[in-house]
C-alpha positions as CSV (number, residue, x, y, z in Angstrom):
1,X,20.7,-23.8,-6.4
2,X,19.4,-21.2,-8.9
3,X,22.0,-20.3,-11.6
4,X,20.6,-17.0,-12.7
5,X,20.2,-13.7,-11.1
6,X,17.5,-10.9,-11.5
7,X,19.0,-7.5,-10.8
8,X,16.7,-5.0,-9.6
9,X,16.7,-1.5,-11.1
10,X,15.2,0.8,-8.7
11,X,15.4,4.5,-9.6
12,X,14.2,5.6,-6.3
13,X,16.9,4.0,-4.1
14,X,20.6,4.3,-3.9
15,X,21.0,0.5,-3.8
16,X,19.7,-2.3,-5.9
17,X,19.2,-5.9,-4.9
18,X,20.0,-9.1,-6.8
19,X,17.7,-12.2,-6.5
20,X,18.4,-15.8,-7.6
21,X,15.7,-17.0,-9.8
22,X,14.7,-20.6,-10.5
23,X,12.6,-19.9,-13.5
24,X,10.5,-17.1,-15.0
25,X,6.7,-17.7,-14.7
26,X,5.3,-14.6,-16.6
27,X,7.0,-11.8,-18.6
28,X,5.2,-9.4,-20.7
29,X,5.1,-5.8,-21.6
30,X,1.7,-4.2,-20.5
31,X,0.3,-0.9,-21.9
32,X,2.0,0.8,-18.9
33,X,5.0,-1.2,-17.7
34,X,7.3,-4.3,-17.7
35,X,5.8,-7.0,-15.7
36,X,7.7,-10.1,-14.5
37,X,7.0,-12.9,-12.1
38,X,9.8,-15.2,-11.1
39,X,10.4,-17.9,-8.5
40,X,13.0,-17.7,-5.9
41,X,14.1,-20.6,-3.7
42,X,13.8,-18.5,-0.6
43,X,11.2,-15.8,-1.2
44,X,8.8,-17.9,-3.5
45,X,7.1,-16.2,-6.3
46,X,8.2,-12.5,-6.8
47,X,6.4,-9.7,-8.7
48,X,8.5,-7.0,-10.3
49,X,7.2,-3.9,-12.3
50,X,9.7,-1.8,-14.5
51,X,12.6,-3.9,-12.9
52,X,11.7,-3.1,-9.2
53,X,10.4,-5.9,-6.9
54,X,6.9,-5.2,-5.6
55,X,6.4,-8.1,-3.5
56,X,7.5,-11.6,-2.5
57,X,5.2,-14.4,-1.3
58,X,7.5,-14.8,1.8
59,X,7.0,-11.4,3.3
60,X,4.2,-9.6,1.6
61,X,2.1,-10.0,4.5
62,X,4.1,-7.5,6.4
63,X,3.4,-4.7,3.8
64,X,-0.3,-5.6,3.1
65,X,-1.4,-6.1,6.7
66,X,0.1,-2.9,8.0
67,X,-1.1,-0.9,5.0
68,X,-4.6,-2.1,5.5
69,X,-5.4,-3.2,9.0
70,X,-4.1,0.0,11.0
71,X,-6.9,2.1,9.5
72,X,-9.5,-0.7,9.5
73,X,-9.0,-1.1,13.2
74,X,-8.6,2.6,14.1
75,X,-11.9,3.5,12.4
76,X,-15.1,2.4,14.4
77,X,-17.4,1.3,11.4
78,X,-15.5,1.1,8.0
79,X,-18.1,-0.1,5.4
80,X,-17.1,1.6,2.1
81,X,-13.4,1.2,1.2
82,X,-11.4,2.5,-1.6
83,X,-8.2,0.9,-2.8
84,X,-6.1,2.8,-5.3
85,X,-3.5,0.7,-6.9
86,X,-2.8,-2.7,-5.5
87,X,-3.6,-4.8,-8.5
88,X,-2.0,-7.7,-7.1
89,X,-4.7,-8.1,-4.7
90,X,-2.8,-8.3,-1.2
91,X,-4.6,-5.2,0.1
92,X,-8.1,-6.3,-1.1
93,X,-7.4,-9.7,0.5
94,X,-6.9,-8.0,3.9
95,X,-9.9,-5.7,3.5
96,X,-12.3,-8.4,2.7
97,X,-11.3,-10.3,6.0
98,X,-13.7,-7.9,7.7
99,X,-17.3,-9.1,7.5
100,X,-18.5,-5.6,8.3
101,X,-17.2,-4.3,5.0
102,X,-20.0,-3.5,2.6
103,X,-18.1,-2.5,-0.5
104,X,-14.4,-2.4,-1.8
105,X,-13.7,-0.5,-4.9
106,X,-10.3,-1.3,-6.4
107,X,-9.0,1.3,-8.8
108,X,-6.1,0.0,-10.7
109,X,-4.4,1.6,-13.9
110,X,-3.0,-1.6,-15.3
111,X,-5.6,-4.3,-15.6
112,X,-2.9,-6.8,-16.7
113,X,-1.6,-6.9,-13.1
114,X,-4.9,-7.9,-11.9
115,X,-5.2,-10.6,-14.5
116,X,-1.5,-12.0,-14.0
117,X,-2.0,-12.1,-10.2
118,X,-5.1,-14.1,-10.4
119,X,-3.1,-16.6,-12.4
120,X,0.1,-16.6,-10.8
121,X,-0.3,-15.1,-7.2
122,X,-3.5,-16.9,-5.8
123,X,-2.4,-16.2,-2.3
124,X,-2.8,-12.6,-2.9
125,X,-5.6,-12.3,-5.4
126,X,-8.1,-14.5,-3.5
127,X,-9.9,-11.6,-2.5
128,X,-10.9,-10.6,-6.0
129,X,-13.5,-13.4,-6.0
130,X,-15.6,-11.7,-3.1
131,X,-18.9,-10.4,-4.2
132,X,-18.3,-7.1,-2.4
133,X,-15.3,-6.2,-4.6
134,X,-15.6,-3.9,-7.6
135,X,-12.5,-3.5,-10.0
136,X,-12.2,-0.3,-11.9
137,X,-9.6,0.3,-14.5
138,X,-8.7,3.8,-14.0
139,X,-6.0,6.4,-13.0
140,X,-6.5,6.9,-9.3
141,X,-6.4,10.8,-9.2
142,X,-8.8,10.8,-12.2
143,X,-11.1,8.6,-10.6
144,X,-11.4,10.6,-7.5
145,X,-11.9,13.7,-9.6
146,X,-15.1,12.2,-11.2
147,X,-16.6,10.1,-8.5
148,X,-19.5,10.9,-6.3
149,X,-19.1,8.1,-3.8
150,X,-18.0,8.8,-0.4
151,X,-15.6,6.3,1.5
152,X,-14.9,5.5,5.1
153,X,-11.3,4.6,4.2
154,X,-9.0,5.3,1.3
155,X,-5.9,3.1,0.8
156,X,-3.3,4.1,-1.5
157,X,-1.2,0.9,-2.5
158,X,1.2,2.5,-5.0
159,X,4.4,1.7,-6.6
160,X,7.4,4.2,-6.1
161,X,6.3,7.7,-6.6
162,X,7.9,7.9,-10.1
163,X,6.1,7.7,-13.4
164,X,2.3,7.4,-13.2
165,X,2.4,6.8,-9.5
166,X,3.9,10.2,-8.8
167,X,0.3,11.8,-9.3
168,X,-0.8,9.9,-6.2
169,X,1.2,12.1,-3.9
170,X,0.4,15.5,-5.3
171,X,-1.4,18.3,-3.2
172,X,-4.1,18.0,-5.8
173,X,-4.7,14.2,-5.3
174,X,-4.8,14.5,-1.5
175,X,-7.3,17.2,-1.7
176,X,-9.5,15.0,-4.0
177,X,-9.0,12.2,-1.5
178,X,-10.1,14.3,1.3
179,X,-13.3,15.4,-0.4
180,X,-14.0,11.5,-1.3
181,X,-14.0,10.7,2.2
182,X,-17.0,10.7,4.6
183,X,-17.0,13.3,7.4
184,X,-15.3,10.8,9.7
185,X,-13.0,9.2,7.0
186,X,-9.4,8.0,7.0
187,X,-6.6,7.9,4.4
188,X,-3.6,5.8,4.4
189,X,-0.7,5.4,1.9
190,X,2.6,3.8,1.8
191,X,5.4,6.4,1.8
192,X,8.7,4.8,1.3
193,X,11.7,4.5,3.4
194,X,12.8,6.7,6.4
195,X,16.4,5.6,5.6
196,X,16.3,6.6,1.9
197,X,13.4,9.0,1.4
198,X,13.2,11.1,4.5
199,X,12.4,14.3,2.5
200,X,9.6,12.7,0.6
201,X,8.0,11.3,3.8
202,X,8.2,14.8,5.4
203,X,6.6,16.3,2.4
204,X,3.7,13.9,2.3
205,X,3.1,14.4,6.0
206,X,3.1,18.2,5.6
207,X,0.6,18.0,2.6
208,X,-1.7,15.8,4.6
209,X,-1.5,18.0,7.6
210,X,-2.6,20.9,5.5
211,X,-6.0,19.0,4.8
212,X,-6.5,16.7,7.6
213,X,-7.0,17.4,11.4
214,X,-5.1,14.2,12.5
215,X,-1.9,13.1,10.6
216,X,0.5,10.3,11.9
217,X,3.4,8.1,10.6
218,X,3.9,4.5,11.4
219,X,6.3,1.9,10.1
220,X,7.2,-1.9,9.5
221,X,10.6,-3.5,8.9
222,X,10.5,-4.9,5.1
223,X,13.5,-6.8,3.9
224,X,12.8,-6.7,0.3
225,X,12.2,-3.0,-0.1
226,X,15.3,-0.7,-0.5
227,X,15.6,1.3,2.6
228,X,13.9,-1.5,4.8
229,X,12.3,0.9,7.3
230,X,9.1,1.4,5.6
231,X,6.6,4.0,6.3
232,X,2.9,4.5,6.0
233,X,1.3,7.8,6.2
234,X,-2.1,8.0,7.7
235,X,-4.6,10.9,8.1
236,X,-8.0,11.3,9.7
237,X,-10.7,13.7,9.7
238,X,-11.9,12.8,13.3
239,X,-10.5,9.7,15.0
240,X,-6.7,9.4,16.1
241,X,-5.5,6.5,14.2
242,X,-3.2,5.4,17.0
243,X,-6.1,4.2,18.8
244,X,-7.9,0.9,18.2
245,X,-11.7,1.2,18.0
246,X,-12.4,-2.4,16.9
247,X,-11.2,-5.5,18.4
248,X,-8.7,-7.5,16.4
249,X,-10.6,-10.6,15.3
250,X,-9.4,-11.1,11.7
251,X,-6.7,-13.6,11.0
252,X,-3.2,-12.0,10.4
253,X,0.4,-13.2,10.5
254,X,2.1,-9.8,11.7
255,X,-0.5,-7.4,12.7
256,X,-1.8,-7.4,16.3
257,X,-3.0,-5.0,18.9
258,X,0.3,-4.5,20.3
259,X,1.9,-4.0,16.9
260,X,-0.7,-1.4,16.2
261,X,0.1,0.6,19.3
262,X,3.8,0.4,18.7
263,X,4.2,0.7,15.1
264,X,3.9,4.5,15.3
265,X,6.9,6.7,15.4
266,X,7.5,8.1,19.0
267,X,6.8,11.6,19.4
268,X,10.4,12.7,19.8
269,X,11.3,10.9,16.6
270,X,8.6,12.4,14.7
271,X,9.5,16.0,15.8
272,X,13.2,15.3,14.5
273,X,11.8,14.1,11.2
274,X,9.6,17.1,10.8
275,X,12.1,19.7,11.9
276,X,15.7,18.8,11.4
277,X,17.4,19.7,8.3
């Protein structure tokens, strides 16, 4: 049994978790944050940034599959994909499962997260070797402000909306994302917990609704994220994201056609989220 504990320090949640660790695999201060990878007897390898757990090998597939696969199956022909954040590679891994994808641009502020994931998290970073993947070291909002490329789907795989990641949920950023999408494009981002971050979730939904014709919210249970009832905000210029327009043919552990249909908040609950004080 492990003799040491890693105590999470999450400034965006009213609770903190503690994890047993067997050994530290990597610990360094990057130009932007404290990075730590340790091994846990139950969760396997664990990535923490600035004291907050970002993923564990045991359950990361719930998050990465749901962040990526819903939009990729709701869009009828996704070819050009932009991933903002997600330097661990889990989202890119999910995207490149689709042979129809022509290009994936990963925009990551901290290049060292990519490098460390390549070395210590091979089950997540495997997609980086795909020739369709381009990695750009940049801040997400600044990249959108300067790019002339247009994308079918933009996926925001961010840390909690504090520090540098806070810029990825502003009205300015969402307007830039809308402009960077093709006329039938889709946008999706992780938007924290309904239990702990209800006001934030509602705020993002309202900002998206001011720019996109269709906006929705879906969720997945995540044991290792504070608040557990984790949400994803999705917005579309044309297609209803609740509907699947492509057959589910890629290998997944959690995502499936019935999971897609049932992941979205029921209309009655969504109305309460958006109207109750």
